[in-house]
C-alpha positions in Angstrom: -140.9 37.7 67.4 -140.4 36.2 64.1 -139.1 39.0 61.6 -140.5 39.1 58.3 -138.0 41.2 56.4 -137.8 39.8 53.2 -141.5 37.9 53.2 -143.1 41.0 51.1 -140.7 40.1 48.2 -141.2 36.6 48.6 -144.8 36.8 47.9 -144.8 39.1 45.1 -142.3 36.7 43.5 -145.1 34.0 44.4 -148.2 36.2 42.9 -146.9 37.3 40.2 -146.3 33.9 38.8 -150.2 33.1 37.8 -150.6 36.9 36.6 -151.2 37.8 33.1 -151.4 34.3 31.8 -153.8 33.1 28.6 -154.6 29.7 27.5 -154.0 29.7 24.1 -154.9 26.7 23.1 -158.3 25.7 21.2 -158.9 23.1 23.2 -158.9 24.3 26.9 -159.4 20.4 28.4 -156.2 20.5 30.4 -154.1 22.9 32.4 -151.3 23.9 29.4 -147.7 23.2 30.8 -144.7 25.3 29.5 -141.4 23.8 29.6 -139.5 24.6 32.7 -136.3 27.2 32.6 -133.0 26.0 34.4 -133.5 28.4 36.7 -136.9 26.9 37.7 -135.9 23.3 37.6 -133.1 24.3 40.0 -135.7 26.0 42.1 -137.7 22.8 42.1 -134.9 20.5 43.4 -133.8 23.1 45.9 -137.4 22.9 47.5 -138.2 19.5 48.0 -134.5 18.3 48.8 -133.7 18.4 52.7 -130.3 18.9 52.1 -128.4 20.3 49.8 -125.6 18.6 47.6 -123.6 19.7 44.9 -126.0 18.8 42.4 -128.0 21.6 43.4 -125.1 24.1 42.9 -125.7 25.9 39.8 -124.2 25.0 36.6 -122.5 28.1 34.9 -123.1 26.4 31.0 -127.1 26.2 31.7 -128.3 29.6 30.8 -131.9 31.0 31.3 -133.4 31.2 28.0 -134.9 35.5 28.4 -137.7 34.8 26.0 -139.0 31.9 27.7 -142.1 32.3 30.2 -141.3 31.2 33.6 -142.7 27.6 34.8 -145.7 27.2 37.0 -145.2 26.2 40.4 -148.6 24.4 41.1 -151.8 24.1 38.9 -154.7 25.1 41.4 -158.3 24.2 40.5 -160.6 27.6 40.7 -162.4 26.5 43.1 -159.4 26.2 45.2 -159.0 29.7 45.6 -159.4 29.7 49.8 -157.2 26.5 50.1 -154.1 28.0 48.3 -154.3 31.4 49.8 -154.2 29.3 53.3 -151.4 27.4 51.8 -149.1 30.3 50.9 -147.5 30.9 53.9 -146.3 27.7 54.1 -145.0 27.7 50.3 -143.4 30.5 51.3 -141.9 29.1 54.2 -140.6 26.4 52.4 -139.0 28.4 49.8 -137.3 30.6 52.2 -135.7 27.7 54.3 -134.7 25.8 51.0 -133.4 29.4 49.5 -131.6 29.5 52.9 -130.1 26.1 52.8 -128.6 26.5 49.2 -127.3 29.7 50.4 -125.3 28.7 53.4 -124.6 25.3 51.5 -122.5 27.6 48.9 -121.0 29.3 51.8 -119.2 26.5 53.5 -117.7 25.4 50.3 -116.3 29.1 48.6 -117.0 31.6 51.2 -115.5 30.6 54.7 -115.8 33.3 57.3 -113.1 34.2 59.9 -114.0 33.3 63.8 -116.0 36.0 65.0 -114.4 38.7 67.3 -116.4 38.0 71.2 -116.9 40.9 73.5 -117.1 38.6 77.1 -117.1 41.1 80.2 -116.9 38.2 83.1 -113.6 39.1 84.2 -115.3 43.2 84.3 -118.1 41.9 86.6 -115.6 39.7 88.3 -113.1 42.1 89.2 -116.0 44.7 90.5 -117.2 41.8 92.8 -120.6 41.6 94.7 -122.0 45.0 96.0 -120.8 46.3 99.5 -123.1 45.2 102.1 -124.6 48.8 102.6 -126.3 48.1 99.2 -126.5 44.9 98.8 -130.2 45.2 99.4 -131.2 46.9 96.6 -129.2 44.9 94.3 -131.6 42.1 95.3 -135.0 43.6 95.4 -134.3 44.7 91.6 -133.9 40.8 90.4 -130.8 41.2 88.4 -128.1 40.0 91.2 -127.7 36.7 89.8 -126.0 38.0 86.6 -123.0 38.8 89.0 -122.3 34.6 89.3 -123.6 34.2 85.6 -120.7 35.5 83.6 -118.2 33.8 81.6 -115.0 34.8 81.9 -113.9 33.5 77.8 -115.7 32.7 75.4 -115.5 30.0 72.8 -114.9 31.5 69.1 -115.1 28.0 67.6 -118.2 27.0 68.9 -120.3 30.3 68.7 -119.0 30.9 65.5 -120.6 28.0 64.2 -124.2 28.4 65.6 -123.9 31.8 64.2 -123.2 30.4 60.4 -126.5 28.5 61.3 -129.0 31.5 62.1 -131.5 32.1 60.1 -133.1 36.1 60.5 -135.9 35.5 59.0 -137.6 32.6 61.2 -135.1 34.0 64.5 -133.9 30.3 65.2 -131.0 27.9 64.1 -131.3 25.5 61.2 -129.3 22.4 62.7 -130.2 18.6 61.0 -132.2 18.0 64.0 -134.4 21.1 62.8 -135.5 24.3 63.9 -133.9 25.0 67.8 -133.9 28.5 69.2 -133.5 30.3 72.6 -136.6 30.3 74.4 -137.8 32.7 77.8 -137.8 29.2 79.3 -133.9 28.7 78.7 -133.2 32.3 80.0 -135.3 31.5 83.4 -133.4 28.7 83.9 -129.7 29.7 82.8 -130.3 33.0 84.1 -132.7 33.0 87.1 -133.9 36.6 85.1 -138.1 37.4 85.6 -139.6 36.2 82.0 -142.9 38.5 82.8 -144.0 41.5 84.3 -143.7 44.8 82.7 -141.7 46.2 79.3 -139.7 49.4 79.4 -139.5 51.6 76.2 -136.0 52.5 75.9 -136.7 55.6 73.6 -133.5 57.0 71.6 -131.3 59.3 73.6 -130.0 62.6 72.8 -126.8 63.7 74.1 -128.0 66.1 76.2 -131.0 64.2 77.9 -127.7 61.6 78.3 -125.6 64.2 80.3 -128.5 65.2 82.5 -129.5 61.6 83.2 -126.1 61.2 84.6 -126.2 64.0 86.6 -129.4 63.5 88.3 -128.7 59.7 88.9 -125.2 59.3 89.2 -124.8 62.8 91.3 -121.5 63.3 88.5 -121.0 67.4 87.7 -122.8 68.3 84.2 -118.8 68.9 83.1 -117.7 65.7 83.9 -120.6 63.6 82.4 -120.5 66.1 79.0 -116.6 65.4 78.5 -117.5 61.6 79.0 -119.9 61.4 76.5 -117.8 63.7 73.9 -115.4 61.1 74.3 -117.5 57.9 73.2 -119.2 60.3 70.8 -122.4 59.4 71.8 -125.0 58.6 74.8 -122.4 55.8 75.7 -119.9 56.2 78.6 -116.7 53.9 79.6 -117.5 51.4 81.5 -114.0 52.0 83.9 -115.6 55.6 84.4 -119.2 53.6 85.7 -116.7 51.6 88.1 -115.4 54.4 89.3 -118.3 56.7 90.0 -119.4 53.6 92.1 -116.8 54.0 94.1 -117.0 57.3 94.9 -120.5 57.5 95.5 -120.0 54.0 97.8 -117.5 56.9 99.8 -119.7 59.5 100.0 -122.1 57.5 101.3 -124.6 57.9 98.1 -126.1 54.1 98.7 -129.0 55.0 96.0 -126.1 56.3 93.0 -123.8 54.1 93.9 -126.6 51.1 93.7 -127.6 52.5 89.9 -123.7 52.6 88.8 -123.4 49.2 90.1 -126.3 48.2 88.0 -125.3 50.1 85.0 -121.9 48.2 85.0 -123.6 45.2 85.8 -126.3 45.8 82.6 -123.5 47.1 80.3 -121.5 44.0 81.1 -124.0 41.4 80.5 -127.5 41.5 79.4 -127.0 44.6 77.1 -123.3 44.4 76.3 -122.6 46.0 72.9 -119.7 45.5 70.7 -117.6 48.0 71.6 -116.7 46.0 74.8 -116.0 48.9 76.2 -118.9 51.2 76.7 -122.4 51.3 78.5 -125.7 53.0 76.9 -126.9 55.8 79.4 -130.4 55.2 78.2 -130.4 51.7 80.5 -130.4 54.3 83.3 -133.6 55.3 82.8 -134.7 51.9 83.8 -132.9 52.5 87.7 -134.5 56.1 87.8 -136.8 54.3 90.8 -135.2 51.0 92.1 -138.3 49.8 93.8 -139.7 49.5 90.4 -136.7 47.9 88.5 -138.0 44.4 89.7 -141.1 44.7 88.0 -139.5 44.5 84.5 -139.3 41.2 82.6 -135.8 41.4 82.3 -135.6 37.7 80.9 -137.6 39.2 77.8 -135.1 41.9 77.2 -132.0 40.0 77.3 -133.7 37.8 74.6 -134.5 40.3 71.9 -131.4 41.9 72.8 -129.7 38.8 71.9 -131.8 38.1 68.9 -130.9 41.4 67.4 -127.0 40.7 68.2 -127.4 37.5 66.2 -129.1 38.5 63.2 -126.0 41.2 62.7 -123.5 38.6 63.4 -125.2 36.1 61.0 -124.9 38.7 58.3 -121.5 37.8 55.8 -119.9 41.1 56.2 -119.7 41.0 60.2 -117.1 40.4 62.1 -117.5 40.0 65.5 -120.6 39.0 68.2 -121.8 41.5 70.7 -124.9 40.8 73.3 -124.6 38.4 76.3 -121.9 35.7 75.3 -122.9 33.5 78.7 -126.4 33.0 77.3 -125.7 31.7 73.7 -122.7 29.4 75.3 -124.3 28.1 78.0 -127.4 27.3 76.1 -125.4 25.4 73.7 -123.5 23.5 76.8 -126.7 23.0 77.8 -128.5 21.5 75.2 -125.7 20.2 73.0 -123.1 18.2 75.0 -122.1 16.4 72.1 -121.1 18.8 70.6 -119.5 21.3 73.1 -116.6 20.3 75.4 -117.6 22.0 78.4 -116.4 21.7 82.4 -119.0 21.4 84.8 -118.8 22.2 88.5 -118.6 19.5 90.8 -120.0 22.0 93.5 -122.8 22.9 92.1 -125.8 24.2 93.6 -128.9 23.0 92.1 -130.7 26.4 93.2 -128.5 28.5 91.7 -128.8 29.4 87.7 -127.9 27.1 85.0 -125.6 29.5 83.8 -123.3 28.8 87.2 -123.0 25.2 86.3 -120.5 25.7 84.1 -116.6 26.5 84.6 -115.6 28.5 81.1 -111.6 29.9 81.7 -108.9 29.8 79.4 -107.8 26.5 80.7 -110.9 24.9 80.3 -111.7 26.4 77.0 -110.6 23.8 74.4 -109.0 25.7 71.1 -111.1 24.3 68.4 -111.3 25.5 65.4 -114.6 26.1 63.7 -114.8 23.1 61.1 -114.6 21.0 63.8 -117.6 22.5 65.8 -119.4 22.3 61.6 -118.5 18.6 61.3 -119.8 17.7 64.9 -123.0 19.6 64.1 -123.5 18.1 61.1 
């Protein structure tokens, strides 16, 4: 879904420019032009430039004249109203992209931000290991078992930071010298082997009392224990360590369905729906695991992509210092499509029938200590 935040503001600016202007010239034979202001001249340069250079940076000695009328963007004939209306979205898009390029250029020059902190849970997934044979069939039936082997151990901070800096919230895409690129459902399907066609589950906001009851009903824990863990996390969350302990206890008491739900909640909290806390999982995802026979019908690939987009939107803000979400999805997508930018190590024993994310060996030994400025140069 392409987000339209800010489009209304841009639309207002475009429409207001042609409102309330009378032609005070007696001749009226030709459209009258007004001398453009300094801001309008700079705006015209930004719109037409493919790559912003230093000449676009505002000159502090050039001030806008407050008494001067705004410049006309373009002269539209009287009979071209329909065509102008059709072209308006394109002009708005050009304005947004030009403003984005200029903003990012100034950002690179003067406001270089530190590298983002990453929350990669690959070690947690690998430490828990594969499910015990008694519930392996239940896990495989949900369609989520490919996630067990996909997760990378180490995130490349410099690489991901360089890409996040080029993420544009308005278009949900990375703005690169070759054009606009983004992660697609086809990428999710090939990288993770998750279903991208199916039902959608609406995860509604969860009250603390509902979260407690859900833990009691689906994980078979005591109300006192469930409430204590939720209070500890200050919301409808539970610690991943506690979920692992519940999984082991349910296996010991031979409650296989509850054990499978605990395993899957831990898996989802470490992969598709990882958050910035690096320790907690949201209880609301248990609702999709209530009936395990229905879980495979959900389009998990779509949910993973939506969550990744939301995390990229948050991380692209100048005040953000951390990237949440499934780090494996973004990092392996870069490995697949940008081999000249990222230095990656491929597994020689990779099975082509496995998810493409399993092709890459990503550990502390294989991830190069390359800083963000070097990756910026490679992208440029």
